[in-house]
C-alpha positions in Angstrom: -0.5 0.1 0.1 1.4 3.3 -0.9 1.5 6.0 2.2 -0.3 8.7 2.5 1.3 12.1 3.5 -0.8 15.3 5.2 1.1 18.4 4.7 0.1 21.4 5.8 1.0 24.8 4.1 2.4 23.0 1.2 1.5 25.4 -1.8 4.9 27.8 -1.1 7.7 27.4 0.6 9.2 25.1 2.6 5.6 23.0 3.1 6.1 22.8 -1.2 9.9 21.2 -0.6 8.8 18.7 1.7 5.6 17.7 -0.1 8.0 17.4 -3.4 10.7 15.4 -1.9 8.2 13.1 -0.1 6.4 12.4 -3.8 10.1 12.4 -5.0 10.3 9.3 -2.5 7.2 7.2 -3.7 4.3 9.1 -1.5 0.8 10.1 -2.0 0.0 13.5 -0.7 -2.7 15.4 0.4 -2.0 18.6 0.1 -3.3 21.2 2.4 -3.4 24.9 1.7 -5.3 28.2 2.3 -5.1 30.9 0.1 -2.2 29.9 -2.1 -5.1 28.4 -4.6 -3.0 29.3 -8.2 0.3 27.9 -6.1 -1.2 24.6 -5.3 -3.0 23.8 -7.9 0.0 24.4 -10.8 2.3 22.1 -8.0 -0.5 19.5 -8.5 -0.5 19.7 -12.2 3.3 19.4 -12.1 3.5 16.3 -10.0 1.0 14.6 -12.0 2.9 15.0 -15.1 6.7 13.4 -13.2 4.8 10.7 -11.1 1.9 9.4 -12.7 1.3 6.2 -10.6 1.1 8.6 -7.6 -2.4 10.8 -6.5 -1.8 14.2 -5.3 -5.5 16.1 -3.7 -5.8 19.6 -2.9 -7.8 19.9 0.7 -8.6 24.0 1.2 -9.2 24.7 4.9 -8.6 28.4 6.9 -6.6 27.3 10.0 -7.5 30.8 11.8 -11.6 29.1 11.5 -11.8 26.2 13.7 -14.5 24.3 12.1 -12.5 24.2 8.8 -9.3 22.5 10.9 -11.5 20.2 12.3 -12.8 19.2 9.0 -9.4 18.1 7.4 -8.2 14.9 8.7 -12.2 13.3 7.9 -11.9 14.5 4.9 -8.2 12.9 4.0 -8.9 9.7 5.2 -12.7 9.4 3.7 -10.4 10.2 0.1 -7.3 8.6 1.0 -8.1 5.6 3.1 -5.7 6.2 6.1 -2.6 8.9 6.4 0.7 7.6 7.6 2.0 10.9 8.4 1.0 14.2 9.2 3.3 17.3 8.5 2.4 20.6 10.6 3.9 23.5 8.3 0.9 25.7 8.3 1.8 28.6 10.0 1.8 32.5 10.0 5.0 34.8 10.5 4.2 38.6 11.8 5.9 40.9 13.9 4.8 42.0 16.9 6.3 43.0 20.2 3.9 42.3 23.7 2.8 46.0 23.9 2.4 46.1 20.4 0.4 42.6 20.0 -3.4 43.4 19.3 -5.9 40.8 19.9 -6.4 39.9 16.6 -2.8 39.2 15.9 -2.6 37.3 18.9 -5.7 34.8 17.9 -4.8 34.7 14.5 -1.3 33.1 15.4 -2.5 31.2 18.2 -5.2 29.6 16.2 -3.0 29.3 13.2 0.5 28.1 14.7 -0.3 26.0 17.8 -4.6 25.2 18.2 -4.8 24.0 14.4 -1.6 21.6 14.8 -3.3 20.4 18.5 -6.3 19.8 16.2 -4.8 17.7 13.8 -2.6 16.1 16.1 -5.7 15.0 18.2 -7.9 14.2 15.5 -4.9 12.1 13.7 -5.0 9.9 16.4 -8.0 9.4 16.8 -9.1 8.1 13.4 -6.0 5.9 13.1 -4.0 3.4 14.7 -0.7 4.1 13.7 1.2 6.7 11.7 3.9 9.3 12.1 3.7 13.0 13.0 6.4 16.1 12.3 6.3 20.0 13.8 7.8 22.2 12.1 8.7 24.4 14.5 11.7 27.2 14.7 14.7 28.1 16.2 13.2 31.1 17.8 11.9 28.6 20.6 15.0 28.8 22.4 15.8 32.6 23.2 13.1 34.8 25.1 13.2 38.0 22.3 10.0 39.7 21.9 10.3 40.9 18.4 7.9 38.3 16.8 6.6 37.4 19.8 2.9 35.9 19.2 4.2 33.9 16.8 7.1 32.4 19.1 5.3 31.8 21.7 2.5 29.4 19.8 5.8 27.6 18.5 7.0 27.6 22.1 3.7 25.6 22.4 4.0 23.7 20.2 7.6 22.0 21.1 5.1 21.6 24.6 2.7 19.6 22.7 5.0 17.1 20.8 6.4 16.1 23.6 3.3 15.7 25.7 1.6 13.9 22.5 4.9 11.7 22.0 4.6 10.3 25.6 1.0 9.6 25.1 0.5 8.4 21.7 3.5 6.2 22.3 4.3 3.2 20.9 1.1 3.3 18.6 2.2 6.8 17.1 5.9 8.4 16.8 5.5 12.3 17.2 8.7 14.6 16.7 9.6 18.2 15.5 12.2 20.3 13.0 13.2 23.6 14.3 14.5 26.1 10.8 16.7 29.0 11.0 17.6 30.5 7.9 16.4 28.2 5.6 14.4 30.6 3.2 14.1 34.4 2.8 11.0 36.0 4.7 8.4 37.8 2.2 9.9 40.6 0.9 13.1 39.9 1.9 16.3 38.8 -0.1 19.0 36.3 -0.2 21.6 39.0 1.5 19.0 39.6 4.4 18.6 35.7 4.9 23.2 35.5 4.5 23.1 38.3 7.0 21.0 36.5 9.5 22.7 33.5 8.8 26.5 34.9 9.1 25.5 35.1 13.4 25.2 31.3 13.4 28.0 29.0 14.5 28.2 27.4 11.2 28.2 31.4 9.1 25.8 30.2 6.2 22.2 29.4 5.7 21.4 25.9 6.5 19.7 25.8 3.0 16.5 23.4 2.7 18.6 20.4 2.2 18.8 20.2 6.3 15.2 20.1 6.6 15.1 17.3 4.0 17.7 15.2 5.3 16.4 15.5 8.9 12.6 14.4 7.7 13.7 11.4 6.4 16.0 10.4 9.6 12.6 11.1 11.6 10.8 9.0 9.1 13.6 6.1 8.7 13.9 6.0 12.8 11.3 3.8 14.2 12.6 4.3 17.5 12.7 7.8 17.8 10.2 10.2 19.5 9.9 13.0 21.2 12.8 14.5 19.6 13.8 18.0 18.2 16.0 18.5 15.6 17.4 21.5 15.0 18.2 22.8 11.3 19.7 26.7 12.1 23.5 26.0 11.4 23.6 26.1 15.7 22.0 29.2 16.3 19.8 27.6 18.9 23.3 27.9 21.0 23.7 31.1 20.8 
């Protein structure tokens, strides 16, 4: 039976790279998106052309709306019959210090970055008998800078959930996490910005997407690994 992965936020950036990597390795894919309609459908057309023996399907859900999140696992299982891997990648990334964080921004960041992964992990565990979950975090969880306070807090919460879920759901389910650092430039920034950020890390260079994909493979293949976090940040979490 061909394995099935659900990747959230798979139309652009890291989510798209993860999806393309899994497709190359023979997986059928449930590709979640929110607003990236054109990107996800163009991506699926490319995947269908490259891997005609596999199956790829889009699933739209706005993670700021809890009822849409609650339906996602059920919808994927109805179409594919099962899910072997859930990758919680979708996130929103907005600057906000404590004083400048509005109620609306706090709720949006929390809903997309923490509440939705929580619901998906819960429903994944309730609907299936076994599987793997990989949460995409951020190297920011190791510091207390408040320039992206709501975002960082939601990712810190997701790391705590990763450990708690790994303990409760073992041995049927494995739950792990990956924390990227300077991988891709944020929207509106270029490679020079990325290189400047990476220059402050111990390795002095941007980690690149290959570090994420190699970590993904390691987690998937290591059948005794759970509750672990792999940093892909050139050592930034050390400083």
